[in-house]
C-alpha positions, 0 to 999 in steps of 0.5 A: 633488509628492515628498510625493504620491509618498512618501504614495502609495508608502506606500499600495502597500506598505500595500496589497501587505502587506494582499494578502500577509496575506490571502492567507496567510490563505487559504492556510491556511484552504484547508489548514485544509479539506483536513485536515478532509476527510481527518481526519473519516473517520479520527476516525469510524474512531477514535470508532465502535468504542466508540459504543454507536450508532454513525452515519455522522456524527462524534460523541462516542462513548457508551463501550462495549466490546461491539462487540469482544465481539460481533466476537469472537463471530463465528467467522471475523473473527479467523481472517479478519485471519490468512488476511490476514496469511498471504496479504499476507506470502506474496505480498510474500516471493515478490514481493521475492525474484523482483523482486529477482533479475529487477531485478539481471539487467535491471539488470546484463545487456545484453541487446537490447531490455531496456527495451522488454520492461521498459516493455511489461511494465509497460504490459500489466500496467497496462492489462490489469487483474485484472477483465479477466484473472479468467476465464483466471486462474480457468481456469488455476487450476482445471487445477492444482487451486489453487481454494480453495488460499491458494497459488494466490491468492498465485501469482495475486496475485505474478504481478500484482505483479511487473512494477511491482515489477521496474520499482521495483526496477531504479531502485534497482539502477542506483544501486548502484555496480558497483565494489563488485561488481568488488572482490567477484568478483575475490576469487571471489564468486559472482553469488548471494553478490554479490547477497545480501552487496553489493547487497541491503544497499545496496538495502534501502530498494527492498526495503522499499518493494517489500514495503510496496507488495505487502502494501498491494496484497494486504491491500485485494484483494478479487476474487481471493480472493473468486472462488478461496476457497470456505470462509469458514475462508480467506477473507481480511478483505476478503471477511469485511468484505463480510458484515458487513451486515444481511439488508436489505443494510444495513451493521452500523455496530457490526461494521463500524467495529470490524472496519474499524479492526482491519483498518487497524491492521496496515497503519498499523503496518507503515508505522511500522515500516518507515519507522523501521526503514529511515529513508526517507519516502514522500514523493510518490516512490519513494524519497528 
């Protein structure tokens, strides 16, 4: 009886070990499939610009640099990237500056209904999308003579991003110890001096997070610049990319893939720089 029981236990342990190994293999296979699903488009983006005859399938390229030469001959391609830098940089600066001031005030000043106001602004900015507000925004820009103006695009994009930016930065402001500010206030520091010399250095990861988020949002924005900017010489890359199609509406894969690679590089380099400079990572949350 004891020998049979021991054999049964051995068989059970072996079965459990096999199940564990199979589950582990299945997990790794699933992760490899997910990785391949996301890696193949990136692999196509990295190889198609150097292919003489690119297709929608990923393959070994027939190496050539003519695609870049043809793209450089386009009078608006490189200018559009510079326009995107101006729009994204200007919007990010305004969003970070105004959001930092507003978040600091909301974090330190006890105003009745403060949290309700903050959540209400965030909720409205999420529900009322930019597409729904384009008619009144266009009318406002027209009355303020901001049509075909980069400043008008920057101001409208800044207004759309501010509620969420204030909400994000308020968490960082709340985590800043008030004892530092009280010590500075004893020595006669003004609120702006406290914000500049004490609070801002502490919440730099939060400012970097909001800056990167703002740049990424503006960099890929198509609708607002498309409606407000008239001349192609002021259009950002997201709008110029729309023109890289043949007269029949078919995508010119040589130009589109090459321009997409150049279009993606600045944002990728920005993520790498900010990550290495401020020592934080994006891990499914606002901060770590």
